[in-house]
C-alpha positions in Angstrom: 58.6 22.6 32.0 57.8 26.3 32.4 60.5 28.8 32.1 60.2 31.8 34.4 60.4 35.3 32.9 62.9 37.5 34.6 62.6 41.2 34.5 63.7 43.9 36.9 61.0 46.5 37.7 61.6 49.6 39.8 58.9 50.3 42.3 58.0 51.9 45.6 56.0 50.8 48.7 52.6 52.4 49.1 51.4 50.3 52.0 52.5 47.1 53.9 50.8 44.7 56.3 51.8 41.4 57.9 50.8 39.3 54.9 50.8 41.7 52.0 52.0 44.9 50.3 50.8 47.5 47.9 53.4 48.6 45.4 53.6 51.3 42.7 55.4 49.9 39.6 56.3 51.2 36.2 54.7 48.3 34.2 51.6 46.1 34.6 52.0 42.7 36.2 49.5 39.9 35.8 47.7 38.5 38.8 49.3 35.2 39.8 52.8 36.4 38.9 55.4 35.5 41.5 57.7 38.4 42.3 60.8 39.0 44.4 60.9 42.2 46.4 64.2 43.4 47.9 64.4 46.0 50.6 67.4 47.2 52.5 67.5 44.2 54.8 65.0 41.6 53.4 64.2 39.6 50.4 60.4 38.8 50.0 58.6 36.4 47.7 55.1 37.4 46.9 52.2 36.7 44.5 50.5 39.5 42.6 46.8 39.6 43.5 45.7 42.6 41.5 47.1 45.3 39.2 45.3 48.7 38.7 46.3 51.7 36.7 47.5 54.5 38.9 48.4 57.8 37.1 51.1 56.9 34.7 52.1 53.7 36.7 50.4 50.7 38.2 49.4 49.8 41.7 49.8 46.2 42.5 48.6 44.3 45.6 50.7 41.3 46.5 50.3 38.5 49.0 53.6 37.7 50.8 54.6 34.0 50.6 58.0 34.1 52.2 60.4 36.6 53.9 64.2 36.1 54.2 66.8 38.3 55.9 69.6 39.3 53.7 73.1 38.5 54.9 75.0 41.6 56.1 77.3 41.5 53.0 74.2 42.0 50.7 72.4 44.7 52.7 72.1 48.2 51.3 73.4 51.0 53.5 
């Protein structure tokens, strides 16, 4: 059985589309890594497709696999 690695990484959105996102993150992530992205109202599961150096950070492209609306009690204002 594989054990998932859990780490919280801060990032920002660079671009979004219906089935993917480009994010700027502080550490590299391997292609194939499954990540969770939380925004103010949604929780997204996605798979890293690529990771490229971008100044002192890393630009990652991810393919969205699932999107969930957060319940009002967990939404950020």
